[in-house]
C-alpha positions in Angstrom: 103.3 99.0 76.0 100.1 98.8 78.1 100.8 97.3 81.5 98.6 95.7 84.1 100.1 95.8 87.6 98.4 93.5 90.1 98.2 94.2 93.8 97.2 97.0 96.2 99.9 97.5 98.8 103.0 99.7 99.3 105.1 97.4 97.1 102.7 97.9 94.2 102.5 101.7 94.7 106.4 101.7 94.6 106.3 99.5 91.5 103.7 101.8 89.8 105.9 104.8 90.7 108.9 103.3 89.0 107.1 101.8 86.0 105.5 105.2 85.3 109.0 106.6 84.6 109.5 104.2 81.7 109.5 105.6 78.2 108.1 102.3 77.1 104.9 102.7 79.1 101.6 103.3 77.3 98.7 102.9 79.7 99.2 101.7 83.3 96.3 99.8 85.0 96.5 98.7 88.6 94.2 96.0 90.0 92.8 96.8 92.5 95.3 99.5 93.4 94.9 102.1 96.1 94.6 105.9 96.4 98.3 106.3 95.8 98.5 104.2 92.6 95.5 106.1 91.3 97.8 109.2 90.8 100.0 107.2 88.5 97.6 105.1 86.4 94.1 103.8 86.3 92.8 101.7 89.2 90.6 98.7 88.3 88.4 97.4 91.1 89.3 93.7 90.6 90.8 91.5 93.3 94.3 90.2 92.8 92.9 86.7 93.3 90.2 86.9 90.7 92.0 85.2 87.8 89.0 85.1 85.4 88.2 88.8 85.8 91.9 89.9 85.6 92.2 88.0 82.3 89.1 89.7 81.0 90.4 93.1 82.1 93.7 92.4 80.3 92.1 91.5 77.1 89.6 94.4 77.1 92.4 96.9 77.8 94.7 95.4 75.2 97.3 94.8 77.9 100.8 93.8 76.5 102.5 93.1 79.8 101.4 92.0 83.3 103.4 92.5 86.5 102.2 90.4 89.5 103.1 91.9 92.9 101.8 89.7 95.7 102.8 86.1 96.4 99.4 84.4 96.8 98.3 84.9 93.2 101.6 83.7 91.9 101.4 80.5 94.0 97.8 80.1 92.8 99.1 80.1 89.1 98.1 83.6 87.9 101.3 83.9 85.8 100.5 80.6 84.2 97.0 81.8 83.3 98.3 84.9 81.5 101.1 83.0 79.8 98.5 80.5 78.5 96.5 83.4 77.1 99.5 84.7 75.2 100.1 87.7 77.5 103.7 88.4 78.7 103.9 88.3 82.4 106.6 89.1 85.0 106.3 86.6 87.8 107.1 82.9 88.3 104.9 80.0 87.4 103.0 78.2 90.2 105.6 75.4 90.1 108.5 77.9 90.4 106.6 80.0 93.0 106.7 77.0 95.4 110.1 78.3 96.4 108.0 80.6 98.6 104.7 78.7 98.7 106.3 75.8 100.5 109.2 76.3 102.9 109.7 72.5 102.9 110.0 72.5 99.1 112.5 75.4 99.3 114.6 73.5 101.9 114.7 70.5 99.6 115.8 72.6 96.6 118.5 74.3 98.8 119.8 70.9 100.0 119.7 69.6 96.4 121.7 72.6 95.2 124.2 72.4 98.1 123.3 75.9 99.4 124.3 76.7 103.0 121.1 76.9 105.1 119.9 76.0 108.6 119.4 72.3 109.5 115.7 71.6 109.7 113.2 68.8 110.4 109.7 68.5 108.9 106.5 67.5 110.7 102.9 67.1 109.8 101.8 66.0 113.3 101.8 68.5 116.2 102.4 65.6 118.6 105.4 64.4 116.7 106.9 67.9 116.5 106.3 68.6 120.2 107.9 65.2 121.1 110.9 66.0 119.0 111.3 69.5 120.6 111.1 68.1 124.1 113.5 65.3 123.4 116.0 67.7 121.9 115.9 69.9 125.0 116.6 73.1 123.0 114.6 75.8 121.2 113.8 75.5 117.5 112.6 78.2 115.1 109.1 77.2 114.0 108.1 77.9 110.4 104.7 77.3 108.7 105.2 75.5 105.4 102.6 77.6 103.6 102.0 81.3 102.9 101.4 83.3 106.0 101.7 86.9 104.9 105.1 87.2 106.6 103.8 86.1 110.0 104.5 82.3 109.7 107.7 82.2 111.7 108.2 82.2 115.5 111.6 82.3 117.1 111.3 80.8 120.6 113.9 81.1 123.4 113.4 77.8 125.1 111.6 74.4 124.8 108.4 75.6 126.4 108.0 78.5 124.0 108.9 76.2 121.1 106.1 73.9 122.1 103.7 76.9 122.3 104.9 78.0 118.9 104.2 74.6 117.4 100.7 74.6 118.8 100.0 78.1 117.6 101.4 77.7 114.0 100.0 74.2 113.4 96.5 75.5 114.3 96.6 77.7 111.2 95.9 76.7 107.6 99.5 77.7 106.6 100.9 75.5 109.3 99.5 72.1 108.6 103.1 71.1 108.0 106.0 72.8 109.8 109.7 73.1 109.8 111.6 73.0 113.1 114.8 74.8 112.1 118.1 75.5 114.0 118.5 79.0 115.2 121.0 81.0 113.3 122.6 84.0 114.9 123.8 87.1 113.1 122.6 90.1 111.1 119.9 89.7 108.5 120.0 91.1 105.0 117.5 90.9 102.1 119.1 90.3 98.7 116.7 90.6 95.7 117.6 89.9 92.1 115.7 89.9 88.8 115.9 86.5 87.2 115.2 85.3 83.6 115.3 81.6 84.4 119.1 81.4 84.0 120.7 84.7 85.1 120.5 87.0 88.0 120.5 90.8 88.0 121.1 91.8 91.7 119.4 94.9 93.2 120.7 96.9 96.2 120.7 94.8 99.4 118.2 95.9 102.1 117.5 95.3 105.7 113.9 94.8 107.0 112.7 95.2 110.5 110.0 92.5 111.3 109.1 93.0 114.9 106.3 95.4 115.8 108.1 97.5 118.5 111.4 99.2 119.1 114.3 97.1 120.1 113.0 94.2 118.0 110.3 93.5 120.5 106.7 92.3 120.1 105.2 90.0 117.5 106.5 89.4 113.9 104.8 91.5 111.3 105.0 91.9 107.5 107.7 94.5 108.1 107.8 97.7 110.0 110.5 99.5 108.0 113.6 98.9 106.0 116.7 100.7 104.6 119.0 100.2 101.7 121.8 99.7 101.0 122.4 97.3 103.9 125.8 97.1 105.5 127.5 94.3 103.6 130.8 94.2 101.9 131.1 93.6 98.1 132.8 90.3 98.5 130.1 88.9 100.8 127.3 90.3 98.5 128.9 88.6 95.4 129.2 85.3 97.4 125.5 85.4 98.3 124.5 85.9 94.7 127.0 83.4 93.2 127.0 80.6 95.8 123.6 80.9 97.6 121.2 82.2 94.9 122.6 81.1 91.5 122.7 77.3 92.5 119.0 77.5 93.3 118.2 79.1 90.0 120.2 76.3 88.3 118.4 73.7 90.3 115.0 75.1 89.4 115.9 75.1 85.7 117.2 71.5 86.0 113.8 70.5 87.5 112.1 71.9 84.4 110.6 74.8 86.4 112.8 77.8 85.6 112.3 80.8 87.8 111.4 84.0 86.0 110.6 86.9 88.3 112.0 88.6 91.4 114.0 86.1 93.5 114.3 87.3 97.1 116.8 85.7 99.4 116.5 86.3 103.2 120.0 85.8 104.4 121.6 85.5 107.9 125.2 86.7 108.1 126.6 84.3 110.6 130.1 83.9 112.0 130.5 80.9 109.7 129.4 82.8 106.6 126.1 83.7 105.0 123.2 81.2 105.3 119.8 81.3 103.6 116.8 81.7 105.9 114.2 81.6 103.2 113.4 82.4 99.6 110.5 84.6 98.3 109.2 84.6 94.8 108.4 88.3 94.4 109.6 91.8 95.4 109.7 92.3 99.2 107.5 94.6 101.1 108.7 97.1 102.5 112.1 96.4 100.8 110.8 97.5 97.4 110.0 100.9 98.8 113.7 101.5 99.5 115.3 99.6 96.7 113.5 101.1 93.7 114.3 104.7 94.6 118.0 103.7 94.4 117.8 102.1 90.9 118.6 104.1 87.8 117.4 102.9 84.4 114.2 101.5 83.0 112.6 98.9 85.3 109.9 98.1 82.8 112.4 97.1 80.2 114.3 94.9 82.7 111.1 93.2 83.8 110.1 92.6 80.2 113.5 91.1 79.5 113.1 88.7 82.4 109.7 87.6 81.2 111.2 87.0 77.7 113.9 84.8 79.3 116.8 87.0 78.2 118.2 89.6 80.6 121.1 89.8 78.1 123.0 93.0 78.6 120.3 94.6 80.8 121.7 97.0 83.4 120.0 98.8 86.3 122.8 100.9 87.9 122.5 101.8 91.6 122.5 105.3 92.9 125.2 106.1 95.5 122.7 107.4 97.9 120.5 105.8 100.6 116.8 105.2 101.3 114.9 104.4 104.5 111.3 103.5 105.0 109.1 103.9 108.1 105.9 101.8 108.1 102.8 103.4 109.7 100.6 100.7 111.0 96.9 100.7 112.1 95.6 100.3 115.6 95.5 96.6 116.5 98.1 95.5 114.0 99.2 92.8 113.5 96.5 90.7 115.4 93.4 92.7 114.5 94.0 95.9 112.5 91.3 98.6 112.7 90.0 100.2 109.6 88.2 103.5 108.9 90.5 106.0 110.8 90.9 109.3 109.0 94.5 110.0 107.9 95.6 113.5 108.4 98.7 115.4 107.1 99.3 113.7 103.8 99.1 117.1 102.0 101.8 118.5 104.2 104.3 115.8 103.2 104.0 116.7 99.5 105.9 120.0 100.3 108.9 118.1 101.6 111.8 117.2 99.4 113.5 113.8 99.4 110.4 112.0 100.7 108.1 109.5 99.0 104.9 108.3 100.7 103.7 104.9 99.4 100.1 103.9 100.2 99.8 100.3 101.6 96.4 100.0 103.4 94.3 103.0 102.5 91.0 103.8 100.8 88.8 106.7 100.0 85.9 107.5 102.3 84.8 110.9 101.0 86.1 113.4 101.7 89.0 111.7 103.4 91.6 109.0 102.9 91.2 106.4 105.7 93.0 103.3 107.0 92.0 100.0 105.3 94.7 97.5 106.3 97.3 96.6 108.8 100.2 98.5 107.3 98.8 101.8 106.2 101.6 104.0 104.8 105.2 103.5 103.9 107.2 106.8 104.4 110.4 106.6 102.5 113.2 109.2 103.0 116.1 109.7 100.6 119.5 111.1 101.3 123.2 110.9 100.7 123.6 108.7 103.8 121.3 106.4 105.7 121.3 108.9 108.6 120.1 111.7 106.3 117.5 109.4 104.7 116.1 108.4 108.1 116.0 112.0 109.2 113.9 112.9 106.1 111.6 109.9 106.7 111.0 110.7 110.4 110.5 114.4 109.6 107.6 113.4 107.3 106.2 110.8 109.8 105.8 113.6 112.3 103.4 115.4 109.9 101.1 112.4 109.5 98.5 111.2 112.0 95.6 108.8 112.4 94.0 107.3 115.5 96.1 104.5 117.0 99.0 105.0 114.5 101.9 102.6 115.3 105.5 102.9 114.1 109.0 102.2 115.2 111.4 104.9 116.1 114.6 102.8 115.7 114.5 101.8 112.1 118.1 101.7 110.7 119.6 102.4 114.1 
């Protein structure tokens, strides 16, 4: 089948890499893609947000199946648009994508489904939110209701920093409404599963590192690295899928908005048991870059089964090995990333075994590949153990360089 993959980041490069292995694949188009995806298919210079032009591309190229990577086009109804045109698509409808598009909506669904999650209060007025925080005399996690590219959450340590966080987030377009949520303590884990509207097919659990600097210091980012599988026992993993994710799938179906796509649960492993932090409506980034290398089987067939509403007996066995990803970020990231810096050393990494380099924010500027985004490259190491995978990843990182390059040295440690 001819496939159109939508997006341009490290997640989409990883998806293209895995889809290209499918015996079902005819032609692979990526819109808009990046220099990495160009090695696996044909890049089409069309924005992921241009629904009209994407539909035209799909029709002209006789596309049979569309895979939507980023969350913003999903929330804007891109999957609905393709479905209405009779083109099969992997990704939830706009109504179902609200599980990520609105944290307030997601909280309502979780409460409806009886899913364990943090207590929260909703505000649309900064003055009301600040008054509540001051009256409570304790810190609250401040979350923007809308999409914020992974940067819509601030975790304050006291009332003063809670007030500052409210003012900061509610000054953004994503934060016109906010949640003040109780602080949960524990280890975080990302659990992703393919969903056909009724059933879940879990993928290997991963752990993301959100803070910019070592020791989980600095501002939140879209993710500075990840590893898989995360440290989680089988019983807890099964509990998360059965008791925290499946009830939400059932609730969405009961609402008449079945979720078909990649359901991502951000989970906190507290002393009282696992609790949902948030849901996303797509593959995670950079989690995808460590999960897909650990999956055996035909990803394209599984995604098509989800879109058809029938996972049936679909299986995606997990490898017994590990993967670890180090994100190389641009100078100025996350506040004001700089573009145009020449990337050196990519050709050296191709000689290494057990390493995959996924392009995230790069472009061509003849004769070089240069930085063109906040997160520039995702360097994924593979190995029998997490330690070995990390060693391979960091060995590759040492061969790559661009001006102002930022990365964490403590991923997975």
